[in-house]
C-alpha positions in Angstrom: -5.5 2.2 -19.4 -7.3 3.7 -22.2 -10.0 1.6 -21.9 -10.0 1.7 -17.6 -10.0 5.2 -17.4 -14.6 6.2 -18.0 -14.8 3.6 -15.3 -12.5 4.9 -12.6 -13.9 8.0 -13.4 -17.4 7.0 -12.4 -16.6 5.3 -9.2 -14.9 8.8 -8.7 -17.6 11.0 -9.4 -19.8 9.2 -7.1 -18.5 9.7 -3.6 -20.5 6.6 -2.4 -17.9 4.5 -3.5 -14.3 3.6 -1.7 -11.2 3.4 -3.8 -9.5 1.3 -3.3 -6.3 0.2 -3.7 -4.7 -3.5 -2.5 -1.1 -4.5 -3.4 -0.4 -8.6 -4.0 2.4 -9.5 -1.8 5.5 -11.6 -3.1 3.5 -14.6 -3.1 6.9 -16.1 -1.7 7.0 -14.5 1.5 5.5 -16.8 4.3 1.9 -15.9 2.6 -1.5 -17.5 3.2 -2.1 -17.1 -0.8 -5.7 -18.9 0.2 -7.2 -16.7 2.3 -5.3 -13.7 0.0 -7.4 -14.8 -2.9 -10.8 -15.2 -0.3 -10.9 -11.7 1.3 -9.8 -10.4 -3.1 -13.1 -12.9 -3.1 -14.7 -11.1 -0.3 -13.7 -7.5 -1.3 -15.0 -7.4 -4.9 -18.5 -8.7 -3.5 -17.8 -5.5 -0.8 -21.3 -2.4 -1.3 -19.8 0.5 -3.1 -15.4 -0.2 -3.4 -14.4 -0.1 -6.3 -11.1 -2.5 -6.0 -8.5 -2.0 -7.8 -5.5 -5.2 -7.4 -1.9 -4.3 -8.7 0.1 -7.3 -9.0 3.5 -7.4 -7.8 6.4 -5.6 -9.9 8.5 -7.9 -9.0 5.9 -10.6 -11.4 5.8 -12.6 -8.2 2.8 -11.8 -6.8 0.2 -12.5 -9.6 -2.7 -13.5 -10.7 -4.0 -17.0 -12.2 -6.7 -15.7 -15.0 -9.3 -17.9 -13.0 -8.9 -15.6 -9.9 -8.8 -12.2 -11.7 -12.1 -13.8 -13.4 -14.1 -14.8 -10.6 -13.3 -10.9 -9.2 -14.4 -9.0 -12.7 -17.7 -10.7 -12.4 -19.0 -8.5 -10.1 -17.6 -4.9 -11.9 -15.6 -3.8 -9.1 -12.5 -4.7 -9.6 -9.2 -3.5 -12.0 -6.0 -4.0 -12.4 -3.6 -1.6 -12.8 -0.2 -2.8 -15.3 2.4 -3.1 -14.7 3.6 1.1 -16.0 0.9 2.4 -13.7 3.3 3.7 -10.9 2.5 2.5 -7.6 2.3 6.0 -5.7 0.0 7.3 -8.0 -2.1 4.9 -7.6 -1.5 5.1 -3.9 -3.2 9.4 -4.5 -6.2 8.5 -6.7 -7.4 5.9 -3.6 -9.3 6.0 -0.5 -7.5 3.8 1.6 -5.0 0.6 0.7 -4.4 -2.8 1.9 -0.1 -3.6 1.4 1.4 -6.5 3.3 5.0 -7.1 3.7 5.9 -4.7 1.4 8.0 -1.6 1.9 4.9 0.5 -1.0 3.2 1.2 2.3 5.3 3.5 3.3 4.8 5.5 0.3 1.3 5.5 1.0 1.9 6.6 4.7 3.7 9.6 3.8 0.7 10.5 1.4 -1.5 10.4 4.6 -4.0 7.5 3.3 -5.3 4.6 5.9 -3.6 1.4 5.3 -5.4 -1.8 6.4 -2.1 -4.0 7.4 -3.7 -8.2 7.1 -1.6 -9.1 9.4 -3.1 -12.3 9.6 -1.8 -13.7 5.9 1.6 -13.2 6.7 3.9 -15.1 8.8 7.0 -12.8 8.6 7.1 -10.0 11.2 7.1 -6.6 9.4 8.2 -3.4 10.3 3.7 -2.4 10.3 2.8 -4.5 12.8 2.1 -3.0 16.1 2.8 0.5 15.0 0.5 2.5 15.4 0.8 3.7 11.6 -2.0 1.1 10.0 -4.5 -0.7 11.2 -3.8 -4.1 12.2 -6.1 -6.4 10.7 -6.0 -9.9 12.2 -9.1 -11.3 10.8 -11.3 -10.7 7.5 -13.8 -9.3 9.7 -11.5 -6.6 10.4 -10.4 -5.5 7.1 -13.8 -5.2 5.9 -14.3 -3.6 9.8 -12.2 -1.4 8.3 -13.2 -0.5 4.8 -16.8 0.6 6.1 -14.3 2.1 9.0 -13.7 4.2 5.0 -16.2 4.8 4.1 -18.2 6.0 7.2 -15.6 8.7 7.7 -14.9 7.0 11.3 -12.0 6.1 10.7 -9.4 6.9 13.4 -7.2 9.1 12.4 -3.1 8.0 13.0 -1.1 11.2 15.8 1.4 13.2 13.8 3.1 12.3 17.2 2.8 8.1 16.1 3.8 9.3 12.3 6.7 11.2 13.1 8.0 8.3 15.0 7.4 5.9 12.3 8.9 7.9 9.7 12.3 8.9 12.0 12.8 4.9 12.9 12.1 3.8 10.1 12.6 6.6 6.6 15.2 8.5 8.6 17.7 5.3 9.8 17.3 7.3 13.9 17.7 10.7 12.3 15.5 13.8 12.9 15.7 14.5 8.8 18.3 13.2 6.3 18.8 15.7 4.2 20.0 12.8 0.9 21.8 15.3 -1.3 23.1 17.1 0.7 24.4 13.7 2.4 26.1 13.2 -1.4 27.6 16.8 -1.0 29.6 16.6 1.7 30.7 12.6 0.8 32.4 14.0 -2.6 33.6 16.9 -1.2 35.3 14.4 1.4 36.7 12.0 -1.1 37.8 15.4 -3.5 39.3 16.8 0.1 40.8 13.0 1.0 42.5 13.0 -2.4 44.2 16.4 -2.7 45.8 15.4 0.7 47.0 12.3 -0.8 48.4 14.7 -3.7 
């Protein structure tokens, strides 16, 4: 981590750089690995982009040494450790590329622009055509997303779309969900039932 810090700080102080975070998917989830690696190679060569590639935390979405070395040659790529927490990495990023992973929910909640390269994955996900992410059907469309983030021309997600998505997929259709209160009510109900049975 320490050896990456100066490089990251250099890019953060340069406002012309787009700080991009890519979450590598689980390769076993019907992912087109070859197309995914091709996209990473292209992103690593994009002008004014600093790319962070985060491996899948389950260990099934890692890149080979050969793949990593091909990206490193550009000098614009970083590989966070498994111990680097995804929410913190998202917070430090200008935009996120994610598909087939629930970490996209965190990026949306943090208000980050999220690109969903759905062409890389044969599974349908909650992000597809949701209105809260930028759906990309090709490598060129992903590059368009990145350039839009760089220039500030990306259309923002409406508050109503984000609220609807959050309500349906995070809160399970409820208007709000106080997790601690629901646990407290569950425990109180259990205690009440036990006292009645005694």
